[in-house]
PAVEXTI-799280 format. One record per residue: x, y, z negated of N, C-alpha, C in turn. Coordinates in steps of 0.001 Angstrom, whole numbers, plus 500000, padded with zeros to 6 digits. Layout:
XYZXYZXYZ/...
//
This chain:
670975531080430365669969531408431390669493532761431007/669253533632431830668783535021431487667300534930431276/666635535769430553665174535676430319664501536001431564/663293535432431639662469535686432772662113537212432840/662005537628434025661620539048434315660301539351434798/659652540250434033658304540688434562658343541336435749/657372541240436682657445542091437916657736543582437690/657404544086436510657750545555436248659191545671436000/659926544590435793661313544735435425661699544527434022/660705544256433197660758544372431726660566542837431224/661718542152430714661467540933430157660768540950428713/660106539861428366659491539913427074660567539347426110/661282540231425172662269539954424344661723540140422985/661022541092422677660529541395421221659069541280421195/658573540405420298657135539980420107656805540487418868/655699541136418526655137541487417296653844540871417049/653640540086415954652379539443415555651963540212414367/650692540647414358650275541582413330648816541308412855/648569541358411478647354541383410902647470542210409543/646359542656409014646371543417407829646179542398406616/644936541657406689644745540778405481645399539437405379/645736538990406657646412537725406673647863537803406070/648271536892405104649588536989404438650729536578405517/651905537005405066653045536824405936653298535374406258/652887534521405367653225533134405601651805532445406095/650949533275406617649568532720407166649748531479408105/649148530555408071649255529200408758649151529474410243/648369530318410747648172530481412148649213531396412730/649203532607412158650090533750412737651512533397412509/651913532918411364653364532700410963653731531170411408/652967530146410862653237528931410939653258528406412334/652159528635413118651873528147414417652441529130415649/651920530424415502652404531244416613653818531627416507/654359532071415345655666532532415297656543531220415415/656145530169414940657027528991414805657307528485416473/656152528670417132656275528396418707657078529299419280/656930530549419029657508531662419924658966531906419593/659352531568418469660917531660418085661724530613418745/661108529681419455661781528599420145662168529044421523/661379530193421994661605530630423338663076531352423393/663802531190424512665069531786424623665041533201424569/665983533914424018666309535385424101665090536137423572/664378535512422550663232536118422007663288536431420472/662955537670420140662885538051418653661503538121418213/661047537590417220659670537683416731659606538384415384/658550539217415242658372539913414139656954539617413681/656750539365412324655447539193411839655157540219410904/653872540869410914653509541888410070652082541542409345/651989541664408171650805541195407519650912541580405989/650039540972405224649848541126403760651099540491403129/651522541113401995652643540666401257652486539166400818/653456538418401000653519537039400370654919536730400045/655242535761399109656427535297399001657193534909400347/658264535511400535658933535158402021659200533712402218/658652533184403281659056531755403637660474531769404285/660996530508404428662253530493405156662014530815406582/663012531675407085662872532172408492664038531852409283/663961531503410631665198531456411522665758532940411636/666812532885412257667503534309412462666783535291413385/665926534695414362665244535604415199663777535801414802/663492535649413556662146535926412927662210536803411770/661513537950411919661608539002410909660154539374410302/660111539605408957658868539786408237658718541300407784/657416541726407888657220543138407530655801543278406839/655941543809405617654633543975404889653820545176405297/652529545096405733651657546147405891650743546457404809/650400545380404000649520545554402764650115544832401568/650274545626400594650666544963399285649676545276398222/648424544604398353647311544917397413646090544112397776/645024544298397192643778543622397517643231544176398697/642185543463399252641520543969400490640738545108400268/640280545525399158639498546631398833640266547765398204/641563547793398167642375548713397564642469549933398458/643185551035398055643523552168398754644745551786399744/645451550852399359646637550540400089646278550008401495/645056549680401678644590549163402990644655550213404060/644342551440403654644432552581404469645956552900404895/646795552858403992648222552946404411648752551935405297/648117550685405358648683549553406201648519550224407757/647525550915408109647495551496409400648623552292409702/648965553218408816650167554105408952651383553267409213/651644552209408173652689551294408442652831550598409722/651740550217410084651561549527411417652127550412412693/651567551659412600652097552549413680653466552807413649/654105552908412506655460553316412322656274552051412793/655812550846412626656357549627412937656398549490414582/655242549884415194655231549985416524656222550785417257/656475552042416644657384553038417187658806552490416861/659103551880415840660482551536415482660965550329416291/659977549282416436660237547993417139660195548041418595/659321548949418983659117549015420492658929547626421183/658016546906420654657833545534421206657463545524422619/657793544359423281657400544133424722656081543549424625/655696542848423654654348542156423558653919542299422068/652680542533421912652005542606420544650758541558420725/650822540694419723649653539788419592648949540170418338/647657540671418496646895541198417331646085540113416867/646137539996415576645431538829414853644181539427413983/643956540611414109642901541317413282642337542470414112/640937542524414182640359543424414850640555545007414413/640869545100413264641141546492412645642459547107413192/643319546329413772644529546817414289644266547090415679/643110546837416453643072547107417904643163548510418255/642404549507417542642546550838418053643950551474418127/644717551197417181646101551709417148646871551136418233/646557549712418352647384548971419467646984549445420754/645749549611421100645291550230422274645956551698422783/645971552456421651646549553730421807648025553577422033/648789552675421419650244552429421635650304552029423085/649507551179423594649642550634424932649384551741426071/648410552596425629648067553685426611649143554704426516/649945554895425703651039555927425601652289555559426264/652455554260426610653677553807427207653494552793428415/654520552505429131654663551638430231655131550222429791/654753549191430469655106547924430197654902547378428828/653683547824428269653427547406426881652278546383427011/652534545144426644651444544075426879650851543680425415/649560543325425635648762542919424413648028541744424669/648168540859423598647229539568423468646416539836422258/645193539325422402644258539536421222643815538111420835/644207537647419630643911536378419023642581536459418332/641537535965418888640049536099418282639901534809417276/640078535028416057640225534079415163638728533790414503/637867534800414651636471534593414212635555535359415236/634233535108415164633318535868415832632863536854414851/633710537901414754633577538931413784632253539613413710/631702540028414779630368540654414822629243539782414374/629268538519414784628337537628414365628428537348412872/629687537159412398629869537080410905629221538201410032/629565539438410489629011540590409887627558540630409883/626947540325411085625488540393411255624626539240410516/625351538182410171624470537087409584624964536651408140/625983537177407681626565536783406290626122537622405243/625503538767405593624828539655404470625778540071403545/626940540367403876627976540816402871627702542329402588/627299543068403873627050544490403761625475544709403950/625206545955403512623717546392403610623304546350405098/622049546598405319621455546589406633622023547631407669/622005548953407325622622549878408194624075549685408395/624781549562407326626381549285407334626585548021408229/625755547036408067625951545669408772625819546081410315/624653546635410713624473546982412124625581547818412640/625900548816411983626972549749412471628319549087412545/628639548243411618629963547632411676630098546647412766/628921545848412977628810544836413972629017545458415379/628328546598415483628453547143416867629863547760417141/630493548390416005631830548779416212632877547780416498/632803546660415892633625545616416304633450545057417642/632216544964418019631954544587419461632476545505420457/632415546693420046632846547790421160634389547772421249/635028547703420140636549547774420142637125546513420743/636420545266420643636901544014421113636766544063422665/635511544787423106635330544865424455636318545694425096/636779546845424532637914547570425008639233546761425102/639351546001424131640748545295424127640626544152425076/639610543559425274639462542614426406639702543060427759/639323544279428003639656544810429380641126545294429666/641843545537428492643151545955428596644222545070428170/643826543783427630644658542683427180645162541908428403/646472541520428202646959540616429196646339539228429130/645744538973428021645271537590427816644318537633426249/643502536799426308642643536577424950642830535199424589/643082535062423320643142533708422696642089533428421783/641387532366421920640215531982421112640539530877420177/640246531041418932640578529983417914639477528887417879/638369529209418655637268528167418712636722528130420179/636648526893420629635968526695422004634612527424422162/633796527506421076632530527934421145632503529387421305/633555530164421101633585531635421331633423531982422789/633766531156423839633724531307425106632213531558425551/631251530906424889629801531045425025629242532184424312/629836532547423186629210533388422232629658534943422324/630852535126422999631247536556422994631048537032424469/630125537993424539629506538566425746630673539251426622/631685539846425970632782540589426818633740539678427472/633534538293427265634408537364428050633851537070429392/632586537535429634631953536945430947632703537682432250/633125538852432049633666539476433190635157539168433411/635783538339432608637177538100432629637464536885433416/638507536932434345639056535735434935639378534548433779/639049533369434289639381532238433533640756532050432862/641711532598433865643104532364433488643649533341432444/642775534265432128643157535248431033642643534893429640/642031533662429552641417533243428348641837531829428031/642444531690426764642968530324426428642450529985425045/642075528764424937641563528229423593642693527503422774/643060528077421664644167527511420816643619527298419437/643072525900419174642543525683418010643411525577416798/642821525741415637643500525693414412644041524289413998/644825523739414850645323522295414561646442522457413609/646885521244412974647788521322412060649293521382412510/650111522331411912651444522419412186652204522088410815/652903521085410739653634520732409552654824521750409326/655104521998408020656289522650407676657503522152408151/658475523124408440659762522428408862660346521425408167/660242521365406776660820520335405988659805519216405579/658652519246406195657563518420405708657716517004406522/657651515940405688657597514577406238656167514159406406/655665514150407556654225513682407881654049512232407605/652755511965407275652467510552406983652237509870408387/652418508507408333652185507826409609650877506846409346/650572506731408095649377505891407814648527506779406787/647235506614406846646309507255405954646545506876404487/646093507719403620646182507498402141645008506672401710/645207505604401089644128504645400666643353505247399561/642082504754399512641115505141398422641656504319397264/641455504812396071641830504168394798641023502771394502/641463501981393676640659500873393325639560501410392387/638586500589392132637440500942391456637723501515389951/638698500795389393639152501230388028640047502519388016/640420503066389068641421504199389120640763505483389412/641308506571389026640679507949389185640504508261390657/639317508772391008639096509227392434639281510744392361/640247511109393192640677512660393384640039513244394507/639008514172394343638457514894395395639048516274395524/639027516771396627639736518060397001638682518984397657/638593520155397181638089521290397936639144522406398157/639484522787399303640639523656399561640173524731400431/640987525736400477640711526945401485639853528030400854/639139528623401754638075529705401248637114529153400309/636981529719399111635954529325398085634799530221398192/633733529664398634632525530506398704631248529658398772/630138530309398741628828529547398526628593528882399963/628882529762401025628621529132402350629590528060402651/630736528052402123631638526898402436631405525753401620/630401525696400689629967524498399945630545524363398530/631062525404398044631592525101396594630603524577395598/629317525028395659628340524492394741628055523084394945/628006522709396301627729521316396587628961520396396102/630029520911396175631274520303395718631204519973394226/630805521128393557630776521006392142629609519836391647/628522519982392374627365519115392095627747517606392418/628493517458393476628953516070393686629881515450392744/630873516302392366631882515900391291631204515529389990/630284516427389570629599516136388328628725514811388448/627992514628389554627327513442389717628173512183389750/629336512243390329630260511288390302630840510848388913/630977511901388211631500511850386808630428510993385889/629118511370386225628065510561385433628137509198385727/628519508820386962628419507479387435629814506737387146/630769507563387070632176506916386716632848507725385772/632396507853384403632918508690383444634404508645383321/635119509818383363636513509742383221637404509402384424/636759508897385477637542508467386683637349509206387896/636849510643387675636720511419388863637287512778388542/638078513369389579638731514648389270638482515467390685/637749516546390581637712517512391667638737518652391405/639620518846392359640504519993392550640040521016393416/639826522249392905639296523315393874640503524341393912/641088524457395084642207525306395233642000526075396435/642283527594396246642002528460397340641724529925396817/641148530689397808641110532097397624639704532447397674/639128533080396623637641533490396479637543535026396492/636761535479397614636521536979397530635111537246397177/634313536360396616633109536632396059633021536749394596/632917537839394034633009538086392428632156537188391748/630891537015392249629921536223391514630286534688391552/630751534284392548631308532749392610632490532653391739/633379533699391745634611533608390895634226533534389417/633145534407389109632829534441387838632197533089387313/631397532481388141630710531234387971631833530059387564/632801530157388463633945529087388369634617529367386920/634857530630386609635613530846385382634762530551384119/633493530734384310632539530291383151632492528825383049/632403528066384173632402526672384103633733526028383609/634773526683383931636141526288383533636267526510381951/635651527366381348635697527648379907634902526416379092/634077525624379814633404524586379223634303523410379179/635560523578379872636495522381380035635898521116380409/635237521118381565634632519726382048635830518810382568/635853517609382070636912516694382338637076516327383894/636064516647384749636061516419386030636556517483387012/636973518566386412637252519791387296638558520266386977/639368520573387984640665521348387881640652522503388949/640744523747388342640626524971389181641810525518389463/642299525767390636643493526530391149642992527671392068/642344528592391618641538529587392455642060530942392190/642329531684393037642832532991392998641878533944393506/641600535116392954640618536147393486641270537411394056/642635537665393840643171538768394325644046538552395479/644737537471395574645705537243396711645437535635397217/645617535399398420645573534066398765646563533055398210/646018531837398059647078530881397655648010530320398623/649201530068398320650280529655399189649743528335399883/649976528263401248649547527128401855650307525768401635/651516526015401063652329524900400677651728524239399394/651060525003398577650420524459397480649144523740397849/648484524174398864647201523390399370647758522115399894/648694522002400764649279520840401380649680519965400244/650329520352399312650673519485398175649512518791397529/648467519442397410647166518896396947646593517947397776/646557518256399205646026517258400108646841515977399985/648131516056399938649054514814399839648757513934398710/648195514417397592647951513491396430646317513525396215/645534513680397133643890513574396924643512512383397571/642391511838397439641829510657397952640699511092398931/639841512214398735638793512540399556638855513966399706/638643514590400937638446515984401091637005516289401323/636670517359400821635163517939400935634978519091401925/634252518766402947633912519929403963632413520113403891/631912520429402766630323520542402585629806521840402888/630226522286404040629619523677404510627996523654404638/627453524744404174626075524919404345625901525314405913/624751524834406457624565525236407722624255526727407994/625051527245408980625083528840409157625518529048410675/624919530084411219625377530280412642626787530673412781/627334531264411772628681531777411926629761530498411762/629315529304411258630195528241411207629744526972411775/628507526820412265628013525532412732628657525009414024/629147526058414723629900525653416082631311525752416001/632008525804414829633385525881414608633866524553414079/635317524405414305635885523289413711636865523907412663/636530523643411336637422524316410355638669523910410296/639646524802409863641087524557409874641376523324408980/640644523285407868640896521961407008640425520809407503/639557520840408654639227519465409326640587518948409949/641360519761410626642519519310411184643635518947410132/643580519835409009644567519523407920644365518155407279/643069517769407056642788516507406529642986515448407536/642647515640408806642928514507409678644382514289409753/645386515299409864646701515186410005647341514521408807/646784514514407696647291513714406652646550512535406215/645620512118407128644900510880406993644011510907405788/643509512001405393642637512083404183641190511993404627/640560510893404032639106510773404301638304511879403862/637202512152404557636302513361404304634948513019404152/634253513985403536632807514071403439632369515206404188/631557515124405273631087516192406029629625516217406036/628933517366406148627458517302406412627204517001407883/625878516888408238625394516538409562625781517749410448/626678517497411406627069518432412437627811517770413634/627217517887414782627689517264415916629225517328416210/629628518550416093631080518661416343632027517968415376/631630518113414158632463517418413004632342515965413156/631003515558413302630707514102413479631580513368414542/631858514042415618632684513456416693633900512989416259/634672513910415374635892513516414882635835512469413928/634892512478412937634603511509411913634388510147412563/633520510055413455633195508754414151634414508305415009/634942509194415737636090508739416616637179508144416001/637550508626414804638814508169414078638414507367412813/637183507162412545636771506657411180637358507491410071/637136508885410086637873509638409207637067510049407942/635728509451407765635120509762406587633600509493406691/632841510145405956631405509824405819630728511078406121/629460510927406766628576511978407066627527511901406044/627292513030405197626298512964404163625252514080404279/624125513750403555623088514691403521623127515617402336/623486516871402483623536517783401388622297518036400562/621159517579401128620075517557400223619975516541399288/620624515661399306620640514617398531622087514162397998/622637514915396917623728514753396314623917513414395669/622971512820394884622988511524394396623416510564395453/622599510511396636622907509545397706624342509724398346/624724510868398481626153511028398831627258510502397918/626930510681396522627835509999395619627860508463395637/626639507935395682626453506514395788627110505993397072/626977506730398251627605506207399505629161506144399323/629698507247398718631145507250398476631743506268397476/630982506104396492631343504902395667631327503572396152/630340503355397003630186501958397627631292501795398623/631747502723399279632907502680400233634213502385399337/634210503066398310635500502943397405635566501441396939/634535500792396735634525499446396281634885498360397328/634604498860398475635015497983399766636407498197400241/637007499190399845638400499520400378639350498498399873/640352498131400638641405497190400444642624497424401404/643878497266400874644986497531401830644947496594403034/644382495455403003644377494618404144643457495050405173/642418495802404748641292496258405681640849497646405418/641608498561405759641325500029405441639864500400406117/639183501093405311637906501437405823637858502781406676/638887503705406378639101505001407102640429504933407982/640465505497409049641543505718409971641988504356410138/641233503382410859641751502094411124642815502056412189/642857503128412884643771503157414191644984504180413754/645116504604412559646146505544412034645732506970412184/646649507920411897646373509310411982646427509758413476/645605510494413877645411510882415262646225512000415593/647020511954416876647869512955417368647079514281417623/645811514072417878644989515128418294644834516304417158/645314515936415948645132516788414779646265517798414761/647209517703415569648388518396415499648570519502416454/649293520542416038649425521889416877650260521621418067/650909520599418205651957520611419366651179520854420668/650143520287420894649476520534422189649162522006422469/648716522625421373648309524143421372649489524976421575/650592524572421053651857525324421187652206525364422691/652063524369423443652412524231424798651635525092425540/650256525205425205649367526234425960649766527554425542/650108527937424431650697529368424091651868529613424934/652852528765425031653928528931425821653601529220427262/652642528405427872652178528634429197651667530094429342/650846530508428432650215531795428479651173533004428589/652247532837427813653380533856427848654074533713429103/654148532563429708654928532461431022654081533098432116/652807533088431926651819533627432986651778535167433031/652318535778431860652255537274431916653628537880431947/654624536953432140655971537489432381656207537662433818/
//
């Protein structure tokens, strides 16, 4: 069957997915988007991003390195040049931009030619993050936030469609107000198993009271994401169950102070801590999944903050998909999933001893005959399949 023809006479045959800082094996850009799009007939997909060990790829999927270095290296400037060269060489029918810093060149590329379509995947509320997280100084923060909002507004006007990683962005982003509803689609960061992954059908049980309790903190390692609360909880549990608690911290840390604190703690060799943290490059997602599969409790101990309180973290879906019980702070969005599926405990971050006591109390009640968590099994809602269908429909609508 021939590929569908756009009214302009140009079928979508070549799709480029691009980011600068996201690795080539990024779970959203590569694992979810590219994995879905390569299944479309007569379609070749190219993924451009930060260097990573090349994952297995089908014949119609190709990888291109834009950045081979750290986020603050001079190589980041060269990524723009490499991206422009890639646009000229591939001549894609559709570009899906996964990072706002690539929007200016993408808009220029679109302006210089006919039948060039653009989708913008809004993975974060970038202007809000810059404004509230205080990574930059006051003047720089205001200037950068304003610049991000301006370029995103221009992209929204010229894109064939906008993709939101979070439902809350529909209310947060002012440039969406003037767009037709059919040009905006929400594709949440639900879990997409690796091609060779055997998914669980039943949740992982908690260990018996005499067995080690394996806690997991995965993903971005930062103060805002609750690393200090995770350390405090693990230490408290160790005091209550000496030698029978192990916290694994695996992920990517971009905060030098936090990274130094972790390394100093590691030098004291606490028996309750295992660190697998990188500060220069992201950790392979397959390594994170391997830790999820052998852990007993996942920690989502995020501090309350405007940039995250209305979002559903990626690891929420990762833990749900693996039947991993979770500890989460009070948050209406997260509590909905926890209570609907019996997926964990809601704890007060202001009282770590109470959180530890609650977890240990549940551990003692656990039995194979009567599971405390996930009594109805692992929820289908945690998986990417439903979002992949929506992505396919979006492409159909612009062809």
